N, C-alpha and C positions, 0 to 999 in steps of 0.2 A: 505495499499498501504506498501510497505517499502523502505527505501533509506540505504544503504549500501557506506560506504566512509571510505578510510586507511584514519589513522594519517599520517602524517611524520616520516620517518624512523631516527633518530639517528645513528649513525654508533653504530656494533656491540648490535643492540637490534631486538628484531622478531616484525614483522609483528602484528599489533593492529590496531583492528577494529570497529567502531562503528555502530550499526544500530540502525537507529530512527523509530520505527513502528507509522502508522497513526491503531488507536481504530477506526472501524467502529461503530457508534454509535446507542443505542438500540433503536426500536421501539418500546413502550408504549401500544399505542391507536390505534386498529387496526379497528374501527367502530368509526360512530357520534353518538351514544347511547346521548339522553341530546343535541344533537345539532339539534337548530332550523331553516331550510332552508324555504327561500320563494320562491315559484317557481310559475311567470309569466302565467295566461294561458291566452293566447291571443285570445282577440274577434275581429275577421272583421265582418264589417258590410259593408251595401251596398255604404255608405260611400265611403268606402277605396275605393272600386271598382270602383266606379265615380272619385273620386280623382287621378288613374291609367289610366285611360280612358281617362281623360280630359289632360294629362299629356301629353300621345300619342297622341292624337289629335294633340299638341302644338307641338309637333315633325314635323308634317306631315302641319303646316301650309303653307301654297302659299303666296306670297306676289303680289298684285294685282295695279299698280302705279295709280297716280290719280293725278288730277290737281287743288287741294283745298289746302287751309289753313293745316297745319300741326296740328294733335290732337293725344292724349294720344294713343300710345298703334301702332303708327303709325311706319312702318319705314322708314330712312330717310340717303338717301346715300350723306355722306360729306367731303371736302377737309376741313383741316383745319390748321391753321397757330398760333403758340402761341409767345409771345413775351412780354421782359418784359423790361421793361420805352423804348418800343420802337424797343429795338435789338431783332429779331427772335432765339430764344432757340436753339442752336443744339439737333441737331433731334427732333423738334417740328413740323415739317411738315407731313401731312396724305391726303391721298387721295383714296377716294372712298369706306370710312371707314363706313361699316353701322353700324346705332345704331336705336336701338328701343326705344319709347320714353315711358318714366316709368321702364325701366328695370332694371334700377339703374348701368347697365354697365360699364358705361362715368360719366363726373362729373353731378350732379345733375344740375347745375347751367347753363352746355350747353343743359342738354333734357330737361330742364323747357324753357331757353332762347328761344329755335327752334320752341317752342310750337306758332300756328300762321303763320308759316311763308310758302311763296310759293316758288315752283321751281324756282333757278335760283338767288334766294333770298339771301344776304351776312347780317347774324348778328354778332355784336362784343358782347364778353361776356366777364365778368372777375370772374377769379376764385381765388379766396383769399387761399395759403397754410396758413396750421398752422406753428408755431415754430415747430412742432415733426415731420413735414411731413418725411415720408420713404427716400422722396425723398429730399435729402440735399441740392444740388442745388435750389430747390425752395424753401424752410424751409422760415414759414414765407415772401414770394414774392407773391405779385399780380398777376398773369399772363392772359395777355390778350390774346383771342383766336378769330382770325378773321374765322366765320365756312359759307360757303358756298351751299347751300342746293341743289344737284346733279340732286337727283329724291326722290318723296316723293310716297311711299305706303302704302297699306291697307292691310293689313293679311286677309285671309281667311281661315278657317277652313273646313276640312272633316264633315259632318253627319257624328253620328256614327251610321250606319245599314249595312244591309247585304254586300254593294260592299267595305264596312271600313272594314270588319271582314276577307275577302275573302285578301284583302291587308296583314294582318296581319298573314296571312296561317291556316285561319277557315274555309275549307272548306264548310261545313255545319253544318247547327244548326244555322249559321248568328248569331245576336247580343247575344242571349242566354247562345249560348255555347262559343263564345266570353269570356262572365264575369264568366262564369260557368270555364274556363281559368285560367283569373285573379284571380280565387278567390283562385285557386289550388296554382298555382305561391306566391299568398301572405301567404299562410298556411305555403307553404317549405318554404319560407323566416323566416317567427315566430319562426316555431321549430326550425330550425337551429340558429334562435339568442336567441329562449330558451337553447337549447340544451348546446349549448356555455356558458352561463351566469351561468348554474346550475352546468356545469363540474368548473369554476372558483369560484365560493360559497364553492366548495364542496371542491377543494386544499386547498381553501385556511381554510378552518374550518379545513381541515385536519393535516394543517401543524403548526395552532396556538393550537392545540389539544398535535402535537408534540414537545415539544420545544427540542431542540439540536443541539449542534456545531457541523456544519459539516466540515469533515475534508482539513485543506485546501490546499492538493493534489491534490483533487478532482476538489476543485472550481478550480483551475488553469487550470485542462484539461477542462472544461467545458468553461472558458473564452475563451482558444484559440478556443473551435468551433466555439463559437458564432461567435469569429472575422472573420473565414475564411466563419462562410454565410455570414457575415453583407456584406465582403470585394466583395463577387460574386454578391452580390443582389444590390450593391452600384452602377452600371450603373447608370446611370440617375434620381437617387431615394436620396430623401436627407434621409443619415440614420447617426447614432449618429456617431463621432468621432473612431476609431477605436483604438486611443490610450487612448481614456478614461476612464480608466480602471473602475473608479468609477459607470456608468452605467451597465457595464458589470458583475461587482461584485455581487451585489446584487440580480439582476437576476439570476445569475449562482448560486446563495447562498439558492433562493428557488430550484431552477430547480432541484440541483442534493439531497437535502431537501426530494422534493417530491419523485424525480425518488427512494431513499431508501426506505421510505415509500410505495409507491407504489409495489415496488419488492417485500416487505413484507407479504404486503394483500396480494398477488397473490401467494407466498410461500405458506402462512399461510393457506389461504382458497382451495387452490388448484387448482387455474383458471386459465382457460386454454381457448382460442380466439376457438366460436365455428366457427368450418366449412360452416357449414350453414349463418352463418352474414359473415364471410369471404367473400366470393362465391358473396351474397347480396350486401356487400359494391363493390368486383370489377366489378359486372355486372352495378352498379349504376355511374361507374364512367366511362364504356363503351360506356353508355347511346347514347352520341352523333356523336357516331366512324360512318363510313360507314359500315366497318364488324365487330360487338358488338364480334360476337362467333370468332373472330382472337385475337381480342384483351384480351378478356378474356383466350384463350389457352395461349398466351405471358407473361400475368401477372405472370401465374401457373409455366410457366418453365424461370422465371427471381425471383431466391432466394432472392433476395435482395426488389425487388420490395412487394413481397408477405411478406415477415417477414415485411415490413412497413407497411404493411393492415393489416397483422395480431394481429401487435403491437397496432394500431388504435382502432381495435374494443374493444382488451384485456381491454385497459382503456375505453372503454364507460358501457363494462360490470361491472368493479372496479366501476364507478361513480354509477352504474344503482343499484349495492349490494349495496354502501356505504349510497345512498339516503332511500335504505329497512331500513337503522338504525337510520336511522335520523328522525326529525320531522318536515313534511314536508308540509307547506302551501302553498295552492295554493291561488292565488291574480287574479279575473278577470282585463286582464290589455288590454284596447283599443290600436288597431294597432301604431296608430302615438305616443302613449306615450311610446309603446315596441320598437320604433326604437330610441327615444330619450336615452332610455336607456343605462350605461355605459354598454356596451362588455370588458369582459378583455381581453388582449391580454396576449401572452407569456412573 
C-alpha cells in the first residue's frame, strides 16, 4: 500500500510530497517438505454408539411421582428459602424448583441432604461458601437453606426398540438402522474435527516456515474488519472488548500473513477452485432446505455467496496440496479422545 502526504507549505515554496511505501513481504517456502504432521485417524466403535444412544434415552426421560423416600437419580420439586444468621437473603426464595439428585446441578449439600426425605417433609441444610466464592455477598458465609419437598418422582427411560427408533425418524430397519445412522453422524463429526485440526496444523507449520514482518497497514485494516464482525456477533454473546487491540493485533497479524502465503501458493501452483467440489459444497449446504435445487440455483445466482464457497474450496485444495508435500503420520485415535483434542480457532 502507499500513503502520500504533502508537507505544510512555507510562503514562496513549491509543493513537496513524501510517499511511504509498504513493501509486500516475500514468501519463500511454498510447501511443507520435511515437516512432520500428525493426522488423527478416528476410531468409532460400538461403545461410542451405545454412549450416544444412552444420551438420547436420557433426553427422553419421563418422571413418575412416587410415595417413598428420595433416592439418587430421583427428581424432587422443592420450595427453598436461604438465610444467613436467620435473615432471609434477597432473592433467596425458590418455588417448585426441579432438582435431580446426584446431577450436581445444585449445591451437593442440598442434593445429599434431600436423600431419604418424603413428600411434604422440610429439611434444613447448611452450605458453607468458600472465601473466594463467585457471589461476593455469600463469600465465607454459612447459608442455611430450608427446603420443602413438594413432589418426589423416579425416572423412567424408554427401551431402545423399533418404536424408539421410529420416534427418532428411523422408519425402516429398526434399532440396527438407527445404530448405522448414529455411526454415520459420529463419523461426519469426527472427520470435520480432523479436517479443522489438520487445517490449523498446516497453517501453523506454514507460518513457522515463512517468518516475515507483516505490513502494519494491512494489520490495521484486518483489525477493523475483525472488530466489525465481533460487533455484529456480540448481541447476547460474550466476545472480547472491541477496544482491546492486543486481542485483535496478534490474530490479525497471523491472518494477514497466512493470506499472503496462501495467495502466493495459489498463484505459483496455478490452483483454482474445482467446479465439481464447489457444486458438492453448495449441495451439502442445501441438504436441509425444503427445495434444495432452488437453494443451489440461488447460490449460483449470488456472486458474493458463490465467491465465499469458492474461497473455502480453494483453501481446502491448498491444504490437501500442502499435506501432499509434508510427512503425514496417521495416529489411530479413539472417538472420546478426539473430542478432547484442541480444535484451533481462527
